[in-house]
C-alpha positions in Angstrom: 0.0 0.0 0.0 2.9 2.4 0.8 4.3 2.2 -2.7 0.9 2.9 -4.3 0.4 5.7 -1.9 3.7 7.3 -2.7 3.0 7.1 -6.4 -0.5 8.5 -6.0 0.4 11.5 -3.8 3.1 12.7 -6.2 0.3 14.4 -8.2 -1.6 15.7 -5.1 0.9 16.8 -2.5 4.2 18.6 -2.4 6.5 15.8 -1.3 9.7 17.9 -1.2 9.2 18.7 2.5 8.8 22.4 1.8 5.0 22.4 2.5 3.2 21.6 5.7 -0.4 20.3 5.7 -3.2 20.0 8.2 -4.5 16.5 8.7 -8.0 16.0 10.0 -7.4 13.4 12.7 -10.2 11.6 14.5 -8.1 8.7 15.8 -10.1 6.2 13.8 -8.7 3.7 11.3 -8.7 5.9 8.3 -7.0 9.0 9.8 -4.5 6.9 11.7 -3.6 5.0 8.5 -3.2 8.3 6.6 -1.1 9.8 9.3 1.2 6.8 9.3 1.5 6.9 5.5 2.3 10.7 5.4 4.8 10.2 8.1 6.6 7.5 6.2 6.4 9.6 3.0 8.1 12.4 5.0 5.3 14.9 4.2 5.2 17.5 7.0 1.8 17.9 8.7 0.0 19.1 11.8 -3.1 17.4 13.3 -6.6 18.9 13.9 -8.9 17.0 16.2 -12.5 18.0 17.2 -14.0 16.7 20.4 -17.7 17.1 19.9 -18.4 15.5 23.3 -21.3 13.6 21.8 -20.1 10.2 23.1 -19.1 11.2 26.6 -16.1 9.4 27.9 -15.5 7.8 24.5 -15.0 11.2 22.9 -12.5 12.2 25.6 -10.6 9.0 25.1 -10.4 9.8 21.4 -8.9 13.2 22.2 -6.3 11.6 24.6 -5.4 9.2 21.8 -4.9 12.0 19.3 -2.8 14.0 21.8 -0.6 11.0 22.5 -0.2 10.2 18.8 0.9 13.8 18.2 3.3 13.7 21.1 4.8 10.3 20.1 5.4 11.5 16.6 6.4 15.1 17.5 3.6 16.6 15.5 1.7 19.8 16.4 -2.0 19.3 17.3 -4.9 21.7 17.3 -8.0 20.9 19.4 -11.5 22.2 19.4 -14.4 21.6 21.9 -17.5 23.0 20.3 -21.1 23.2 21.5 -22.6 21.3 18.6 -26.1 21.2 19.9 -26.2 25.0 20.3 -25.2 25.5 16.6 -27.7 22.9 15.5 -30.5 24.5 17.4 -29.7 28.0 16.3 -29.6 27.1 12.6 -32.4 24.5 12.7 -30.1 21.8 11.3 -29.2 18.2 12.4 -26.4 17.5 14.8 -24.6 15.8 11.9 -24.9 18.9 9.7 -23.8 21.2 12.5 -20.8 18.9 13.3 -19.7 18.9 9.7 -19.9 22.7 9.5 -18.0 23.1 12.7 -15.3 20.7 11.6 -14.7 22.2 8.2 -14.7 25.8 9.5 -12.2 24.8 12.2 -10.0 23.1 9.6 -10.0 26.1 7.3 -9.5 28.6 10.1 -6.5 26.6 11.4 -5.0 26.2 8.0 -5.3 29.9 7.3 -3.9 31.0 10.7 -1.0 28.6 10.5 -0.4 29.4 6.8 -0.5 25.7 5.9 -0.7 24.4 2.3 -3.8 22.3 2.5 -6.2 20.2 4.5 -5.8 16.5 4.2 -8.9 14.3 4.7 -9.0 10.5 5.1 -12.0 9.6 2.8 -11.4 6.4 1.0 -12.9 4.3 -1.8 -15.7 2.9 0.3 -16.7 6.4 1.4 -16.8 7.4 -2.2 -19.2 4.7 -3.1 -21.4 5.5 -0.2 -21.4 9.2 -1.2 -22.4 8.4 -4.7 -25.3 6.2 -3.6 -26.4 8.8 -1.0 -26.4 11.5 -3.7 -28.3 9.3 -6.0 -31.0 8.8 -3.3 -31.1 12.5 -2.7 -31.6 13.3 -6.4 -28.6 15.6 -6.6 -28.2 15.1 -10.4 -25.1 14.6 -12.4 -22.7 16.5 -10.2 -23.7 14.5 -7.1 -22.8 11.3 -9.0 -19.2 12.7 -9.5 -18.6 11.8 -5.8 -15.8 13.5 -3.9 -12.9 15.1 -5.7 -9.4 14.0 -4.7 -8.4 17.7 -4.7 -10.7 20.7 -4.5 -9.5 24.1 -3.3 -7.6 23.4 -0.1 -9.2 20.0 0.5 -7.1 17.0 -0.5 -8.2 13.3 -0.2 -5.2 11.0 -0.9 -6.9 7.8 0.1 -9.8 7.8 -2.4 -8.2 5.0 -4.6 -7.8 2.8 -1.5 -10.5 0.4 -0.2 -11.4 0.2 3.5 -10.1 -3.4 3.5 -6.6 -2.2 2.4 -6.6 0.4 5.2 -7.5 -2.2 7.8 -4.9 -4.7 6.5 -2.2 -2.0 6.6 -2.9 -1.2 10.2 -2.9 -4.9 11.2 0.2 -5.7 9.3 2.1 -2.8 10.9 0.6 -3.4 14.4 -0.7 0.2 14.5 -3.5 0.9 17.0 -6.5 3.1 16.5 -9.7 4.2 18.2 -13.0 2.5 17.4 -16.1 4.8 17.1 -19.0 2.9 18.5 -21.5 5.1 16.4 -20.1 3.5 13.2 -21.9 0.3 14.2 -25.2 2.0 14.6 -27.8 2.0 11.8 -29.3 5.2 13.1 -27.7 7.1 10.2 -28.4 6.7 6.5 -24.7 6.3 5.6 -24.3 3.4 8.1 -27.5 1.7 6.8 -26.0 1.9 3.3 -22.7 0.5 4.6 -24.2 -2.4 6.6 -27.3 -3.3 4.6 -27.5 -1.9 1.1 -23.9 -2.3 -0.2 -23.6 -6.0 1.0 -26.9 -6.7 -0.7 -25.6 -5.1 -4.0 -22.4 -7.1 -3.8 -24.4 -10.3 -3.3 -26.4 -9.5 -6.5 -23.4 -8.3 -8.4 -19.9 -9.2 -7.0 -18.3 -6.5 -9.2 -20.7 -3.8 -8.0 -18.0 -1.8 -6.3 -15.7 -1.8 -9.4 -18.6 -1.2 -11.8 -19.8 1.8 -9.7 -16.4 3.4 -9.8 -16.1 2.8 -13.5 -19.5 4.4 -14.0 -18.3 7.3 -11.9 -15.2 7.8 -14.1 -17.4 7.8 -17.3 -19.9 10.2 -15.8 -17.1 12.6 -15.0 -16.1 12.6 -18.7 -19.7 12.9 -19.8 -20.2 15.7 -17.3 -17.2 17.7 -18.7 -18.8 17.6 -22.2 -22.2 18.5 -20.8 -20.9 21.5 -18.8 -19.0 22.8 -21.8 -22.3 22.8 -23.7 -24.1 24.5 -20.7 -21.4 27.3 -20.7 -21.7 27.8 -24.4 -25.5 28.1 -24.2 -25.2 30.6 -21.3 -22.6 32.6 -23.3 -24.8 32.6 -26.4 -28.2 33.0 -24.9 -28.0 35.1 -21.6 -28.1 38.8 -22.1 -27.0 40.9 -19.2 -28.8 44.2 -18.7 -27.4 45.9 -15.6 -28.9 44.1 -12.6 -31.1 42.0 -14.9 -30.5 38.9 -17.1 -32.7 37.8 -19.9 -33.1 34.8 -22.1 -35.2 34.4 -25.2 -37.7 31.6 -24.6 -37.2 30.4 -28.1 -33.6 29.7 -27.3 -34.8 27.2 -24.7 -37.5 25.6 -26.8 -34.9 24.8 -29.4 -32.6 23.1 -27.0 -32.7 19.5 -25.6 -32.4 19.4 -21.9 -34.1 22.8 -21.3 -34.8 22.0 -17.7 -31.1 21.3 -17.1 -30.0 24.5 -18.9 -32.4 26.5 -16.8 -31.3 24.8 -13.6 -27.6 25.4 -14.2 -28.3 29.1 -15.0 -30.7 29.7 -12.1 -29.3 27.5 -9.2 -26.7 30.1 -8.2 -29.7 32.5 -7.7 -31.4 30.1 -5.3 -33.9 28.4 -7.6 -34.6 24.7 -7.0 -34.7 21.8 -9.5 -38.5 21.4 -9.2 -39.0 25.1 -10.1 -36.8 24.9 -13.2 -38.5 21.7 -14.2 -41.9 23.3 -14.0 -40.7 26.4 -16.0 -39.1 24.3 -18.7 -42.2 22.0 -19.0 -44.6 25.0 -19.5 -42.6 27.4 -21.6 -45.4 27.5 -24.3 -48.2 27.8 -21.8 -47.3 30.5 -19.3 -49.0 33.8 -19.5 -47.0 37.0 -19.5 -46.5 38.1 -15.9 -46.0 34.7 -14.4 -43.4 35.0 -11.6 -41.2 32.5 -9.9 -39.3 33.3 -6.7 -36.2 32.2 -4.9 -35.2 33.8 -1.6 -33.6 36.9 -3.2 -34.5 36.8 -6.9 -37.5 36.6 -9.1 -37.9 35.2 -12.6 -40.6 36.9 -14.7 -42.2 35.5 -17.9 -42.4 38.6 -20.1 -43.8 37.9 -23.6 -41.0 36.0 -25.4 -38.4 36.4 -22.6 -37.4 35.1 -19.2 -36.1 38.0 -17.2 -34.2 37.5 -13.9 -33.6 40.2 -11.3 -33.3 40.8 -7.6 -36.4 41.0 -5.4 -36.9 44.6 -4.4 -37.9 45.4 -0.8 -41.1 47.3 -0.2 -40.6 50.9 -1.1 -41.7 53.6 1.4 -42.5 56.9 -0.2 -39.8 59.6 0.2 -40.7 63.2 1.1 -38.4 65.5 -0.9 -37.9 68.9 0.8 -36.1 71.7 -1.0 -32.4 71.6 -0.2 -32.0 67.9 -0.1 -29.0 67.1 -2.3 -29.3 63.4 -3.0 -31.8 60.5 -3.1 -31.3 56.8 -3.0 -33.8 54.5 -4.8 -33.2 50.7 -4.8 -29.5 51.2 -4.5 -29.3 53.9 -7.2 -28.3 57.4 -6.2 -29.3 60.7 -7.8 -27.5 64.0 -7.0 -29.9 67.0 -6.7 -28.8 70.6 -7.3 -30.3 73.9 -8.1 -28.6 75.5 -11.1 -29.0 78.6 -13.2 -30.6 77.6 -16.5 -28.2 77.9 -19.4 -30.4 76.4 -22.0 -28.3 73.2 -22.3 -30.3 70.0 -22.0 -28.8 67.1 -20.0 -28.4 64.4 -22.7 -28.6 61.4 -20.4 -32.1 59.8 -20.3 -31.7 58.8 -16.7 -31.2 62.4 -15.6 -33.8 65.2 -15.4 -33.9 69.0 -15.6 -37.0 70.6 -14.1 -38.1 74.2 -13.9 -37.9 75.1 -10.2 -40.7 77.7 -10.4 -43.1 75.0 -11.6 -42.5 72.7 -8.7 -44.3 72.6 -5.3 -42.4 71.5 -2.2 -42.4 69.1 -0.5 -42.5 66.7 -3.3 -43.0 62.9 -3.1 -41.1 60.0 -4.6 -43.3 56.9 -4.7 -44.2 53.9 -6.8 -46.5 54.4 -9.7 -50.0 53.1 -9.5 -52.6 51.9 -11.9 -54.5 54.9 -13.1 -51.6 57.3 -12.7 -51.4 59.7 -15.6 -48.9 62.3 -16.8 -48.2 64.6 -19.7 -45.0 63.2 -21.4 -42.5 65.7 -22.6 -43.4 66.9 -26.1 -47.1 66.1 -25.7 -50.2 68.2 -24.9 -52.4 65.6 -23.4 -52.1 63.2 -20.6 -51.3 59.5 -20.9 -51.6 56.6 -18.5 -48.2 55.6 -17.1 -49.0 52.0 -17.7 -49.5 52.8 -21.4 -46.4 54.8 -21.6 -44.3 52.0 -20.1 -45.8 49.6 -22.7 -44.9 51.9 -25.5 -41.4 52.2 -24.1 -41.2 48.3 -24.0 -40.2 48.4 -20.4 -40.0 44.7 -19.2 -42.5 43.7 -16.5 -39.8 43.0 -13.9 -38.5 46.6 -14.3 -41.9 48.2 -14.3 -42.5 47.3 -10.7 -39.3 49.1 -9.8 -40.1 52.4 -11.5 -40.8 55.4 -9.3 -42.4 58.8 -10.0 -41.7 62.3 -8.7 -45.0 63.9 -7.6 -45.3 67.7 -7.2 -48.4 69.5 -6.2 -50.5 66.3 -6.9 -49.1 66.0 -10.5 -46.4 63.7 -11.8 -43.4 65.7 -12.8 -41.1 62.8 -13.7 -41.1 59.1 -14.3 -37.7 58.7 -12.7 -35.0 57.6 -15.1 -37.4 57.6 -18.1 -39.3 60.8 -19.0 -40.2 64.2 -17.4 -43.6 65.8 -17.7 -44.0 68.5 -20.3 -45.4 71.0 -17.8 -42.2 70.6 -15.6 -39.7 71.2 -18.4 -37.2 74.0 -18.6 -38.0 76.7 -21.2 -36.5 80.0 -22.5 -38.2 81.7 -19.6 -36.7 79.4 -16.9 -34.3 81.0 -14.5 -33.4 78.2 -12.1 -33.7 74.5 -12.8 -33.6 71.5 -10.4 -31.1 69.0 -11.8 -31.3 65.3 -11.0 -28.1 63.4 -12.0 -27.8 59.7 -11.6 -24.4 58.8 -9.9 
């Protein structure tokens, strides 16, 4: 096993002795085996041990074992005694999820503080098979079937090509002691039930099940690389970025096989779930304009022939604008406000506005527009519904809900960022104008 290990780690670790790693060390078979192999390979490392205190005296004995191993081998050890139950309760997650979060946070914090090269974990081939089966049962899709990577960021798993049986044999052959975790024999947890019940049954049906699963994993990774190349090409060709919004022509999805997958890999980073993207993809031809789907922080709107994605905007409280205020903030966008002598020069930027100060009545109000609101657009003599104006301007639905108006004396002086009212414009007789400039 040592020779295979030395060959394998040559591509994963710096074996020159110039880099020091952090080894996650529980004291169980896997981490003890890995510590021994690293020691024999002369790879410098420090230990990190977390005593969750969930198994009483047994947990304390694990810690004593870890400290003794570190002392015997003259290796630095870092210890943590967290309150796992407190974190689980505060976040509403299981003890196992809380323990995992604590463990990985501790490893990364220690690695960073100690300026260590990477974090070495003792996952092996059997863990890999269990992970693939668990992900399959959870419905995680193609990425879940990849299993664990041997190297990802600072996390390194040198034992993935080695079976549990090899690890056990190595320890026995070299008369190396370890700590036995009694919880590993309990079928309380899904992973243990897979290990003790499901995998033995699979092997009884197909003796080569282990090898075949790993072969399938390798093939899936190759297929996945091709698939994700296609996803990235579709995203590059089809997604149009418009400031804080992204839009996709519905037709570009209808013409693609695997539309649900394309949608999912576009929208998942915005918090959308697979069942949502499946529903959207299945009904692209049937949704009415205005249909909306929500994640925690984003919304996806069906707008005629487009899907438009944007951040959910918090409820907007009307702003009272007194004379002398020099800036306003609307949904994260800032406008500078100044009173200026009118020089006859129009601000060319459509997001800005020049209003005749003498025509305005203070205080003014900035609010969301409402159905039935009307104004006289610049250049016109008669009023028009704001809803009709926005349709004429082809403003997407998702943006319409964000639009605000400036109201003065009960009349709308400006659809902010789009068009001023004709009655509020500056003219040759204007002396002072109120200038709104978007930062």
